[in-house]
C-alpha positions in Angstrom: 56.0 -100.5 57.3 52.5 -100.3 58.8 50.1 -103.0 59.6 46.7 -102.8 57.8 45.2 -101.5 61.0 47.7 -98.7 61.4 47.6 -97.8 57.7 43.8 -97.7 57.8 44.0 -95.3 60.8 46.5 -93.0 59.1 44.5 -93.0 55.9 41.1 -92.6 57.7 39.6 -95.6 56.0 38.5 -99.0 57.2 40.7 -102.1 57.0 37.8 -103.8 55.2 38.0 -101.2 52.5 41.8 -101.7 52.1 41.2 -105.5 51.8 38.7 -104.7 49.0 41.1 -102.4 47.2 43.7 -105.2 47.4 41.2 -107.8 46.0 40.3 -105.7 43.0 43.9 -104.6 42.3 43.5 -101.0 43.2 45.9 -100.8 46.1 48.0 -103.8 46.9 49.9 -103.9 50.2 53.7 -103.3 49.9 54.2 -106.7 51.4 52.1 -109.7 52.5 53.5 -112.1 55.0 53.4 -115.6 53.2 52.9 -117.5 56.5 50.3 -115.3 58.2 48.8 -113.4 55.3 49.2 -110.2 57.2 49.3 -107.1 55.0 51.9 -104.4 55.4 51.9 -101.0 53.8 54.5 -98.3 53.2 54.1 -94.6 54.0 54.6 -93.8 50.3 51.3 -95.6 49.6 49.3 -93.0 51.5 49.6 -90.8 48.4 47.8 -93.4 46.2 45.2 -94.0 48.9 44.5 -90.3 49.1 44.0 -90.1 45.3 41.7 -93.1 45.4 39.5 -91.6 48.1 39.5 -88.1 46.5 38.4 -89.5 43.1 35.9 -91.8 44.7 34.4 -88.8 46.6 34.0 -87.0 43.3 31.7 -89.8 42.2 34.1 -91.8 40.0 33.6 -95.6 40.0 36.5 -97.7 41.3 37.1 -98.9 37.7 37.4 -95.2 36.6 39.7 -94.5 39.6 42.0 -97.4 38.6 42.1 -96.1 35.0 43.1 -92.6 36.1 45.7 -93.8 38.5 47.2 -96.2 36.1 47.5 -93.5 33.4 44.9 -95.3 31.1 43.1 -91.9 31.1 44.9 -89.0 29.5 44.9 -85.5 30.8 42.2 -84.2 28.4 39.9 -87.1 29.1 40.4 -86.6 32.8 39.6 -82.9 32.5 36.4 -83.9 30.6 35.5 -86.4 33.3 36.0 -83.8 36.0 34.0 -81.1 34.2 31.1 -83.6 33.7 31.2 -84.5 37.4 31.3 -80.8 38.3 28.1 -80.3 36.2 26.5 -83.3 37.9 27.3 -82.0 41.3 26.1 -78.5 40.5 22.8 -79.9 39.3 22.5 -82.0 42.4 23.2 -79.0 44.6 20.5 -77.0 42.7 18.0 -79.8 43.1 18.8 -80.1 46.8 18.4 -76.4 47.3 15.1 -76.4 45.5 14.0 -79.4 47.7 15.1 -77.6 50.8 13.1 -74.5 49.8 10.0 -76.7 49.4 10.6 -78.3 52.8 10.9 -74.9 54.3 7.7 -73.8 52.6 5.8 -76.8 54.0 7.2 -76.1 57.4 6.0 -72.5 57.2 2.6 -73.7 56.1 2.4 -76.1 59.1 3.6 -73.4 61.5 1.1 -70.9 60.2 -1.9 -73.1 60.4 -4.5 -71.2 62.4 -2.3 -68.1 62.6 -2.3 -66.6 59.1 -5.0 -64.0 58.8 -7.6 -64.5 56.1 -8.7 -60.8 56.3 -6.7 -60.0 53.2 -8.8 -62.4 51.0 -11.0 -60.3 48.7 -13.9 -61.3 46.5 -13.9 -59.6 43.1 -15.3 -59.7 39.6 -12.5 -60.5 37.3 -13.2 -59.1 33.8 -12.5 -61.0 30.6 -9.0 -60.4 29.3 -6.9 -61.3 26.2 -3.6 -63.0 26.8 -0.7 -63.8 24.5 0.8 -67.0 25.8 3.2 -69.9 25.3 2.5 -73.3 26.8 4.6 -76.2 28.1 4.1 -79.3 30.2 5.4 -79.8 33.7 5.5 -83.1 35.6 3.3 -81.9 38.5 2.1 -78.8 40.4 5.1 -78.8 42.6 7.3 -75.7 42.3 10.4 -77.7 41.4 8.5 -79.0 38.4 6.7 -75.8 37.5 9.7 -73.4 37.8 11.9 -75.0 35.1 9.1 -74.8 32.6 7.5 -71.4 33.2 10.7 -69.5 33.5 12.0 -70.4 30.0 8.5 -69.8 28.6 8.5 -66.2 29.8 12.1 -65.8 28.6 11.0 -66.7 25.1 7.6 -64.9 25.2 8.7 -61.3 25.5 11.3 -61.3 22.7 8.9 -63.1 20.4 6.2 -60.5 21.1 8.6 -57.7 20.3 9.6 -59.3 17.1 5.9 -59.7 16.2 5.2 -56.0 16.9 3.0 -56.7 20.0 3.4 -54.7 23.2 2.0 -56.0 26.5 -0.9 -53.9 27.7 -1.2 -55.3 31.2 0.3 -57.8 33.7 1.6 -61.2 33.2 -0.9 -64.0 33.8 0.2 -67.5 34.6 -2.3 -70.4 34.8 -2.1 -74.1 35.0 -4.4 -77.0 34.1 -4.3 -80.8 34.2 -3.0 -82.3 30.9 -5.9 -83.9 29.0 -4.2 -87.3 29.2 -3.4 -87.0 32.9 0.3 -86.9 32.1 1.3 -83.8 34.0 0.3 -80.1 34.0 -0.1 -77.8 31.1 1.7 -74.5 32.0 0.4 -71.3 30.4 2.8 -68.3 30.5 1.0 -65.3 29.3 0.8 -61.5 29.3 -2.2 -59.2 28.7 -2.3 -57.8 25.2 -4.7 -55.9 22.8 -4.6 -58.2 19.8 -6.9 -60.5 17.8 -7.5 -63.9 19.1 -5.5 -66.6 17.4 -2.0 -67.7 16.6 0.7 -65.0 16.3 2.4 -65.8 13.0 4.8 -68.8 13.4 6.0 -67.7 16.8 4.2 -70.4 18.7 2.4 -67.7 20.6 -1.4 -67.9 20.8 -3.7 -65.0 21.8 -6.7 -66.4 23.8 -9.6 -64.6 25.5 -9.9 -65.7 29.2 -13.5 -65.4 30.4 -14.7 -63.2 33.3 -15.4 -64.9 36.6 -16.0 -64.3 40.2 -12.8 -64.9 42.2 -11.5 -65.1 45.7 -8.2 -63.3 45.6 -5.2 -62.8 47.9 -1.9 -61.1 47.3 1.3 -63.1 47.8 4.6 -61.3 48.5 7.8 -63.0 47.7 9.1 -65.8 45.5 6.4 -68.1 44.0 8.5 -71.0 45.3 7.2 -70.0 48.7 3.5 -69.5 47.8 2.2 -72.6 49.6 1.1 -70.9 52.9 -0.6 -68.1 51.0 -2.4 -70.5 48.6 -3.5 -72.7 51.6 -4.8 -69.6 53.4 -6.9 -68.8 50.4 -8.2 -72.4 50.3 -9.2 -72.3 54.0 -11.0 -69.0 53.4 -13.0 -70.4 50.4 -14.0 -73.4 52.5 -14.9 -71.4 55.6 -17.0 -69.0 53.7 -19.2 -71.4 51.8 -17.6 -71.4 48.4 -16.0 -74.0 46.3 -13.5 -73.7 43.4 -15.0 -73.6 40.0 -11.9 -73.8 37.8 -8.2 -73.3 37.7 -6.5 -70.4 39.5 -4.6 -67.6 37.9 -1.4 -65.9 39.1 -1.3 -62.2 38.2 2.2 -60.7 38.3 1.8 -57.2 39.9 5.5 -56.6 40.5 8.4 -58.6 39.2 11.8 -57.1 40.3 15.0 -59.0 39.6 15.0 -60.1 43.2 12.4 -62.8 43.4 11.8 -62.1 47.1 10.4 -58.7 46.0 7.7 -60.2 43.7 4.1 -59.3 44.3 1.5 -61.7 42.8 -2.2 -61.9 43.1 -3.8 -65.3 43.3 -7.2 -65.5 41.7 -9.3 -68.5 42.4 -12.6 -68.8 40.5 -15.4 -69.8 42.9 -19.1 -70.4 43.2 -21.3 -70.9 46.2 -21.1 -74.4 47.5 -24.4 -76.4 47.5 -25.5 -78.3 50.6 
């Protein structure tokens, strides 16, 4: 028999946790001294303790753990619970990875302040262009909100265009604007086409004509999740050269290989001369 302290040490848990498990009926000691109240545990109880900790680490509540251990949950239901937990953990890992990417992008932006060359910023006249696009709404301009919206829009766009008999005649053009009610960001996922302006059947696609404008442009190489340093370099150039933004920027997809790190995207920021 082990004292509660020894059992806690062997089980790599705290004595306080063992007392709590006893109080809620999850793991009673093998024997409790009636005169002193000291708890004693048997070595065989380590197996139940290990299962309690493993299930708890998977995210199950103590009530669920008790149901599993006491056979109130059948094998099929347990498998379903484990699959659900696996899905939740995978989603959490994906969210954490996306957040880490944004932290790294912010760090790169901070580290590059005053070091990234603005020589690659080019002023150009951007002609009017017709774009077939689908739209959606994202929660914010942050990449972790934009990416889950724009990716599926493009996944839908090209098959729908093919079914409608339309062939892209130029690059993809993504653009964003504040939602009219202030409730997020309207995401436009489009591609250049030669087609009449207006809805494309019942596909949900609309062909719009984007006006010509004067733009400050810069080419970004790599995933758009890491565009922050490039975008901020462009912003600094605009400010330093006496311009101001006159509208929403566009992202022109020049190269889109399967490996997102190989993407080449031109950022086009509409600008006018700033007034004193």
